C-alpha positions in Angstrom: -3.8 -70.8 46.0 -0.9 -71.3 48.4 2.4 -72.9 47.6 2.5 -75.3 50.5 2.6 -79.0 50.0 -0.7 -80.7 50.8 -1.0 -83.9 52.6 0.3 -85.7 49.5 3.5 -83.7 49.2 2.3 -82.2 45.9 2.2 -78.4 45.7 -0.7 -76.2 44.6 1.4 -74.9 41.7 1.8 -78.5 40.4 -1.9 -79.0 40.6 -2.4 -75.9 38.4 0.2 -77.3 35.9 -1.6 -80.7 35.7 -5.1 -79.4 35.9 -6.3 -79.9 32.3 -5.0 -83.5 32.2 -6.5 -84.1 35.7 -9.9 -82.9 34.8 -9.9 -84.7 31.4 -8.8 -88.0 33.0 -5.4 -88.2 31.2 -3.1 -88.6 34.2 -1.7 -91.9 35.4 -3.8 -93.3 38.3 -1.0 -92.7 40.9 -0.7 -89.0 39.9 -4.5 -88.6 40.0 -4.6 -90.1 43.5 -1.9 -87.7 44.7 -3.9 -84.8 43.4 -7.1 -86.1 44.9 -5.3 -86.5 48.2 -4.0 -82.9 48.0 -7.3 -81.5 47.1 -9.0 -83.2 50.0 -6.9 -81.0 52.3 -6.6 -77.8 50.3 -9.7 -75.5 50.1 -8.0 -73.1 47.6 -7.3 -76.0 45.2 -10.9 -77.3 45.6 -12.2 -73.8 44.5 -9.6 -73.6 41.7 -10.5 -77.1 40.3 -14.3 -76.4 40.6 -13.9 -73.0 38.8 -11.8 -74.7 36.1 -14.4 -77.4 35.5 -17.2 -74.8 35.3 -15.2 -72.8 32.8 -14.6 -75.8 30.6 -18.2 -76.7 30.8 -19.3 -73.2 29.8 -16.7 -73.1 26.9 -18.0 -76.4 25.5 -21.5 -74.9 25.4 -20.4 -72.0 23.1 -21.4 -72.3 19.5 -18.7 -72.9 16.9 -17.3 -69.5 15.7 -18.6 -68.3 12.4 -16.2 -68.3 9.5 -14.8 -64.9 8.6 -15.6 -63.9 5.0 -12.4 -64.0 2.8 -12.8 -60.3 1.8 -13.1 -59.2 5.4 -10.1 -61.3 6.4 -8.0 -59.8 3.7 -9.0 -56.2 4.7 -8.2 -56.9 8.3 -4.8 -58.4 7.5 -4.0 -55.3 5.3 -4.9 -52.9 8.2 -2.7 -54.9 10.6 0.2 -55.0 8.2 -0.1 -51.2 7.7 -0.2 -50.6 11.4 2.8 -52.9 11.9 4.8 -51.1 9.2 3.8 -47.7 10.7 5.0 -48.8 14.2 8.3 -50.0 12.7 8.8 -46.7 11.0 7.9 -44.7 14.1 10.6 -46.6 16.1 13.4 -45.6 13.7 
């Protein structure tokens, strides 16, 4: 995406910062209209918004993650603590 203001005066960077709220319909109407106006004249932002929407749709289709068994979680945490401690010792 470019950093030029679109016809609305809003920049591509600002679109990216507001994208989640824009796509989920949580922006004030005036802000939504500014973004709509910008997108009408900015092909990179159109592609970015469409990609973002497709990604959200795909993520929503994923199954909920399976819970990690307590014993496995404890073992993984122990390994991570050991590695962290080893890294700390190696730095001194």
